[in-house]
C-alpha positions as CSV (number, residue, x, y, z in Angstrom):
1,M,-1.8,-23.7,-6.5
2,D,-3.0,-23.5,-3.1
3,T,-6.2,-25.6,-2.7
4,S,-8.0,-22.5,-0.9
5,L,-7.1,-20.4,-4.0
6,R,-8.4,-22.5,-6.3
7,R,-11.7,-22.8,-4.4
8,R,-12.1,-18.9,-4.6
9,H,-10.9,-18.7,-8.0
10,A,-13.6,-21.3,-9.1
11,L,-16.0,-19.3,-7.3
12,S,-15.1,-16.2,-8.6
13,L,-15.6,-17.6,-12.0
14,I,-19.0,-18.8,-11.6
15,G,-19.7,-14.8,-10.3
16,A,-18.3,-13.7,-13.5
17,A,-20.0,-15.6,-15.7
18,L,-23.2,-14.8,-13.7
19,A,-22.2,-11.2,-13.8
20,A,-21.3,-11.7,-17.9
21,A,-24.8,-12.3,-18.5
22,T,-26.5,-9.8,-16.7
23,F,-24.6,-6.7,-18.0
24,A,-23.3,-7.7,-21.7
25,A,-26.6,-6.8,-22.9
26,P,-27.1,-2.7,-21.8
27,A,-23.2,-2.7,-22.6
28,L,-23.3,-3.8,-25.8
29,A,-26.0,-1.5,-26.8
30,G,-25.4,1.4,-29.1
31,H,-22.0,2.2,-28.0
32,D,-18.9,3.2,-30.5
33,N,-15.7,0.9,-30.6
34,P,-14.4,1.1,-27.2
35,R,-10.7,0.1,-28.3
36,R,-10.4,3.7,-29.2
37,G,-10.7,7.2,-28.0
38,H,-12.3,6.6,-24.6
39,L,-11.3,6.9,-20.7
40,F,-11.8,4.1,-18.2
41,T,-12.3,4.7,-14.4
42,S,-14.1,2.8,-11.7
43,T,-16.6,3.9,-9.1
44,N,-15.1,2.1,-6.3
45,A,-18.4,2.3,-4.7
46,P,-19.0,0.2,-1.3
47,A,-22.2,-1.3,-2.5
48,G,-20.9,-2.5,-5.8
49,N,-17.8,-1.2,-8.0
50,E,-18.9,0.1,-11.6
51,V,-16.8,0.7,-14.9
52,L,-17.0,4.5,-16.6
53,V,-16.8,4.6,-19.9
54,Y,-16.2,7.9,-21.4
55,E,-15.7,8.9,-24.8
56,Q,-13.0,11.5,-25.6
57,Q,-14.1,14.3,-27.8
58,D,-12.2,16.8,-30.1
59,G,-11.7,20.2,-28.8
60,G,-13.9,19.4,-25.8
61,A,-14.8,17.3,-22.7
62,P,-15.0,13.8,-22.5
63,S,-18.6,12.3,-22.4
64,L,-19.9,9.6,-20.4
65,E,-21.0,6.7,-22.6
66,S,-22.0,3.9,-20.4
67,R,-21.7,2.6,-16.9
68,V,-21.1,-1.6,-16.1
69,A,-20.8,-3.5,-12.9
70,T,-17.8,-5.4,-12.2
71,A,-19.2,-8.2,-9.9
72,G,-17.1,-6.5,-7.4
73,V,-17.4,-3.9,-4.5
74,G,-14.6,-0.9,-3.9
75,T,-14.2,1.1,-0.4
76,G,-15.9,4.4,-1.4
77,A,-12.6,6.3,-0.7
78,G,-9.5,6.8,-2.7
79,L,-7.2,3.8,-3.0
80,G,-3.8,6.0,-3.0
81,S,-2.4,4.3,-5.9
82,Q,-2.0,4.7,-9.8
83,G,-2.9,1.6,-11.8
84,A,-6.4,1.0,-10.0
85,V,-7.9,0.5,-13.9
86,T,-5.1,-0.9,-16.4
87,L,-5.8,-1.8,-20.4
88,S,-4.1,-4.5,-21.9
89,R,-1.0,-3.6,-24.3
90,N,-3.0,-4.5,-27.4
91,G,-5.7,-3.0,-26.3
92,R,-8.1,-5.8,-26.0
93,F,-8.9,-6.0,-22.5
94,L,-9.3,-3.6,-19.1
95,F,-8.6,-4.7,-15.8
96,V,-9.9,-3.1,-13.0
97,V,-8.9,-4.1,-9.3
98,N,-12.3,-4.3,-6.7
99,A,-10.8,-3.2,-3.4
100,G,-13.5,-3.7,-1.0
101,S,-13.9,-7.6,-2.0
102,N,-10.2,-8.3,-2.8
103,S,-10.7,-9.2,-6.3
104,V,-9.7,-8.0,-9.8
105,S,-12.6,-8.1,-12.9
106,T,-11.6,-8.2,-16.3
107,F,-13.3,-6.9,-19.7
108,A,-13.1,-7.5,-23.0
109,L,-13.2,-4.6,-25.4
110,G,-14.7,-5.5,-28.7
111,P,-16.1,-3.3,-31.7
112,H,-19.9,-2.8,-30.1
113,G,-18.8,-2.2,-26.4
114,I,-17.0,-3.6,-23.0
115,V,-17.9,-6.6,-21.6
116,P,-17.4,-8.1,-17.9
117,T,-15.9,-11.8,-18.7
118,S,-14.1,-12.5,-15.2
119,T,-14.0,-11.6,-11.5
120,V,-11.3,-13.5,-9.6
121,D,-9.8,-13.5,-6.3
122,S,-7.0,-10.9,-6.2
123,G,-4.4,-13.3,-4.6
124,G,-3.8,-11.0,-1.3
125,L,-6.1,-8.0,0.6
126,M,-7.0,-4.7,-0.8
127,P,-5.9,-5.0,-4.4
128,T,-5.1,-1.1,-5.9
129,S,-3.2,-1.4,-8.9
130,V,-2.8,-4.0,-11.7
131,A,-0.3,-4.2,-14.4
132,E,-0.6,-6.3,-17.7
133,R,2.3,-7.6,-20.6
134,D,1.3,-9.5,-23.0
135,G,-1.3,-11.4,-21.0
136,L,0.8,-11.3,-17.9
137,V,-1.3,-9.7,-15.4
138,Y,0.5,-9.1,-11.8
139,V,-1.7,-7.4,-9.2
140,L,-0.4,-5.5,-6.0
141,N,-2.2,-5.9,-2.9
142,A,-1.8,-3.3,-0.7
143,G,-3.8,-4.9,3.0
144,G,-2.1,-7.3,5.3
145,S,1.4,-8.3,4.7
146,G,1.1,-7.1,1.1
147,N,2.3,-8.6,-2.2
148,V,2.0,-8.9,-6.0
149,A,0.5,-11.6,-7.5
150,G,0.9,-13.1,-11.0
151,F,-2.1,-14.2,-13.3
152,R,-2.5,-15.2,-17.2
153,N,-5.2,-13.5,-19.1
154,R,-6.9,-16.7,-21.1
155,Q,-8.9,-14.7,-23.2
156,G,-10.3,-12.6,-20.5
157,T,-10.3,-14.9,-17.4
158,L,-7.4,-14.5,-14.8
159,E,-5.7,-17.8,-14.1
160,P,-3.1,-18.0,-11.0
161,L,0.3,-18.6,-11.7
162,D,1.7,-21.5,-9.8
163,D,4.6,-19.9,-7.2
164,G,3.0,-16.6,-8.4
165,V,2.7,-14.8,-5.1
166,R,5.7,-12.2,-3.9
167,P,6.2,-10.5,-0.9
168,L,7.2,-7.0,-0.9
169,S,10.2,-5.3,1.2
170,A,9.0,-5.7,4.4
171,A,5.9,-7.7,6.0
172,G,3.2,-4.9,6.4
173,G,3.9,-1.1,6.9
174,T,5.2,-0.6,3.1
175,A,2.1,1.4,1.6
176,P,2.5,0.4,-2.1
177,A,1.4,2.6,-4.5
178,Q,1.5,1.0,-7.8
179,V,2.6,-2.2,-9.8
180,G,4.0,-1.6,-13.6
181,F,5.8,-3.2,-16.5
182,N,9.1,-1.5,-17.9
183,R,8.5,-1.3,-21.4
184,E,11.1,-4.6,-22.5
185,G,8.5,-6.5,-20.1
186,D,11.5,-8.2,-18.1
187,V,11.0,-5.5,-15.1
188,L,8.1,-5.7,-12.5
189,V,8.5,-2.0,-10.5
190,V,6.4,-1.3,-7.3
191,T,6.8,1.9,-5.6
192,E,6.6,1.8,-1.4
193,R,5.4,5.4,0.3
194,N,6.2,4.3,3.5
195,T,9.9,2.8,3.5
196,N,11.0,5.0,0.6
197,L,11.9,2.4,-1.7
198,L,11.3,1.2,-5.2
199,T,11.0,-2.6,-5.4
200,S,11.5,-4.1,-8.5
201,F,11.5,-8.0,-9.5
202,P,13.1,-9.5,-12.7
203,V,10.4,-11.5,-15.1
204,G,11.3,-14.5,-15.9
205,P,10.4,-16.6,-19.2
206,Q,7.0,-18.1,-17.5
207,G,6.2,-14.9,-16.1
208,R,7.4,-16.0,-12.5
209,L,9.5,-13.1,-10.7
210,G,12.6,-13.7,-9.3
211,A,14.4,-12.1,-6.4
212,P,13.7,-8.6,-5.4
213,V,16.0,-5.6,-5.5
214,S,15.3,-2.6,-3.0
215,T,16.4,1.0,-4.5
216,P,15.9,3.8,-2.0
217,S,13.8,6.7,-3.9
218,G,15.3,10.0,-5.3
219,N,13.0,11.6,-2.5
220,A,10.5,10.5,0.4
221,T,7.3,8.8,-0.9
222,P,7.7,7.5,-4.5
223,F,4.1,7.2,-5.8
224,G,3.3,6.5,-9.2
225,F,5.4,5.6,-12.4
226,A,5.3,5.6,-16.1
227,F,7.8,4.4,-18.8
228,A,9.4,6.8,-21.2
229,R,11.4,6.2,-24.3
230,R,14.6,4.0,-24.1
231,D,12.7,2.3,-20.8
232,T,13.4,5.3,-18.8
233,L,11.4,5.0,-15.5
234,V,10.0,8.2,-14.4
235,V,8.4,8.3,-10.8
236,S,6.6,11.1,-8.8
237,E,7.6,11.6,-5.1
238,A,5.0,13.5,-2.7
239,A,7.7,14.5,-0.1
240,G,5.3,13.4,2.5
241,G,3.2,16.1,1.4
242,A,5.3,19.1,2.4
243,A,4.1,22.5,0.6
244,L,5.8,22.7,-2.6
245,A,8.3,20.0,-2.0
246,S,7.4,17.5,-4.4
247,T,9.8,16.5,-7.0
248,V,9.9,13.9,-10.0
249,S,12.8,11.3,-10.7
250,S,14.2,9.0,-13.5
251,Y,16.1,6.1,-13.5
252,R,17.1,3.6,-16.3
253,F,18.0,0.1,-15.8
254,D,21.4,-1.5,-16.4
255,E,21.6,-4.5,-19.0
256,R,24.1,-6.1,-16.3
257,A,21.8,-6.0,-13.3
258,P,17.8,-5.7,-15.2
259,A,15.8,-5.3,-12.0
260,R,18.1,-2.3,-10.3
261,P,17.2,1.0,-11.3
262,I,19.9,3.4,-12.0
263,G,19.4,7.0,-10.8
264,V,19.5,9.5,-13.9
265,S,17.5,12.7,-12.7
266,L,16.7,12.5,-9.1
267,A,14.5,14.9,-7.4
268,V,13.9,17.5,-10.4
269,P,11.3,19.7,-8.3
270,T,7.7,20.2,-9.3
271,G,7.5,23.6,-7.6
272,Q,4.1,21.9,-5.9
273,T,2.7,20.4,-3.7
274,A,2.1,16.4,-3.4
275,A,3.2,14.6,-7.1
276,C,1.5,11.6,-6.9
277,W,0.4,10.3,-10.4
278,V,2.6,10.4,-13.8
279,A,1.7,9.7,-17.6
280,V,3.8,9.9,-20.5
281,T,3.2,10.5,-24.0
282,P,3.2,7.7,-26.3
283,D,6.9,8.7,-27.8
284,G,7.9,9.0,-24.5
285,R,9.4,13.0,-24.8
286,Y,7.1,14.2,-22.1
287,A,6.0,13.4,-18.7
288,Y,3.3,15.2,-16.4
289,A,3.0,14.9,-12.7
290,S,-0.3,16.0,-10.7
291,N,0.5,17.2,-7.9
292,A,-2.9,16.6,-5.5
293,G,-2.0,19.5,-3.0
294,S,-1.5,22.2,-5.6
295,N,-4.5,21.1,-8.1
296,S,-1.9,21.5,-10.9
297,V,-0.2,19.6,-13.4
298,S,3.8,19.5,-13.8
299,S,5.3,18.9,-17.3
300,F,8.7,17.6,-18.2
301,F,11.0,16.7,-21.5
302,V,12.5,13.5,-21.2
303,A,15.8,13.4,-23.1
304,G,16.9,10.4,-24.7
305,T,19.3,9.7,-22.0
306,G,16.8,9.5,-19.3
307,A,17.2,12.8,-18.2
308,L,14.4,14.9,-17.0
309,T,14.1,18.9,-17.7
310,R,11.1,20.6,-16.0
311,L,9.4,22.4,-18.6
312,Q,6.3,24.3,-16.4
313,S,5.7,24.0,-13.0
314,V,1.9,24.9,-13.7
315,A,1.3,23.5,-17.3
316,G,-2.3,23.3,-16.7
317,S,-4.9,23.3,-13.8
318,T,-7.8,21.5,-12.4
319,G,-9.3,24.6,-10.7
320,A,-9.4,26.3,-7.2
321,N,-9.6,23.1,-4.8
322,G,-10.4,20.8,-7.4
323,G,-7.4,18.2,-6.4
324,A,-5.1,16.6,-9.1
325,L,-4.9,12.6,-9.1
326,D,-5.1,9.9,-11.5
327,A,-3.9,11.2,-15.2
328,A,-3.8,9.6,-18.3
329,V,-2.7,10.2,-22.1
330,S,-4.8,9.4,-24.8
331,R,-2.8,6.5,-27.2
332,D,-2.4,9.1,-30.1
333,G,-0.7,11.4,-27.3
334,Q,-2.9,14.6,-28.2
335,Q,-4.8,14.5,-25.0
336,L,-4.4,14.3,-21.3
337,H,-7.1,13.8,-19.1
338,V,-6.9,14.2,-14.9
339,V,-9.1,13.0,-11.9
340,A,-10.3,16.1,-10.0
341,S,-11.1,14.4,-6.9
342,K,-12.5,17.4,-5.0
343,A,-14.4,18.7,-7.8
344,L,-15.9,15.1,-8.8
345,Q,-14.6,15.8,-12.6
346,I,-12.5,14.7,-15.1
347,V,-10.4,17.7,-16.7
348,S,-8.9,17.4,-20.3
349,F,-6.1,19.0,-21.9
350,E,-5.1,19.3,-25.5
351,I,-1.1,18.5,-25.7
352,D,0.8,20.6,-28.0
353,D,3.6,19.4,-29.9
354,D,6.0,21.2,-27.7
355,G,4.6,19.0,-24.5
356,S,2.4,22.3,-23.1
357,L,-1.2,22.0,-22.4
358,R,-4.3,23.7,-23.6
359,P,-7.7,23.2,-21.6
360,L,-10.3,21.4,-23.3
361,G,-12.8,21.3,-20.3
362,A,-14.4,19.2,-17.8
363,A,-16.7,16.3,-17.4
364,G,-18.4,15.9,-13.8
365,G,-20.3,13.7,-12.4
366,L,-17.6,11.5,-10.6
367,P,-18.4,9.7,-7.4
368,T,-16.7,10.2,-3.9
369,G,-13.8,8.1,-4.1
370,A,-13.5,7.0,-7.8
371,A,-10.3,5.8,-8.6
372,G,-8.1,4.7,-11.5
373,L,-7.6,6.3,-15.0
374,A,-7.1,4.5,-18.3
375,A,-7.3,6.1,-22.0
376,N,-6.7,4.8,-25.5
């Protein structure tokens, strides 16, 4: 490991220990188990980033339960990314990027609350997205030349992988939007908005990445994504923000070339503007794209083959001029939550058996520039 990286890592751990001592007590006081029925977003505030924890409600809007400092700072403006806040696969940890201080924070979720455990250097500049798979964590750094940096989660402390940093398709200017693992955990994917590429890496047995593969996107401005059933990759495409031109594409990975996405349904129209974020139900049957320019959510059925069928161009609305950014589906598959950035709200919907949405209400009070959304 590079000496300077070790030094930054050690210093950040000291800061994390102090943060844990400072914030653990109020974070634990009087709250329900955060491993189920909760939402998590970040304030992304330049004066000090915080995690906002909401409790989901049956038949109603979520309610704010607590807020916990990350020991890092945000930017105060939207990050243009999906995955700024991510839950571990086992539900025990939460990861949050601090784009203003080039760090990533980890929190332990226990029976009595959420506790900060570490804040470490992100391995690059301006981290905007983070992904986890069975203790392996990769952070997408969107600033400077851009890269992905790998870590191991050791009981809440992120330790950098030796030789764990990889560049993207070009040295700068790619405007990456998200990093994420496929469901098998053997491929890592990054969407690049400016190059219109999906850059994917094979994941080796020790978590290190192989040579990148760059694949043209089904439409311009690939942005958010999620994996549906049979490891189908579902990607939103904002089409440069052109009116009513956004689309969603699906891909499968061939076992003979596991890191190369192969198009199944390319550029299926949402009929809306600036589709940027994607959320998928736990059974992988339904996908939702939030349309930032249309204040709406579009719904799709995902076939076993990976083929997409648009169900509704406007399955849900976040209100006139509400905006529609980060989206997350609860782990029981019964609720969809969407950040309405302009209205400073989280808007919630009930998911019916046929994938249709019914409004549940909205939780207000989000700060300007809030980033990321995760649900359990």
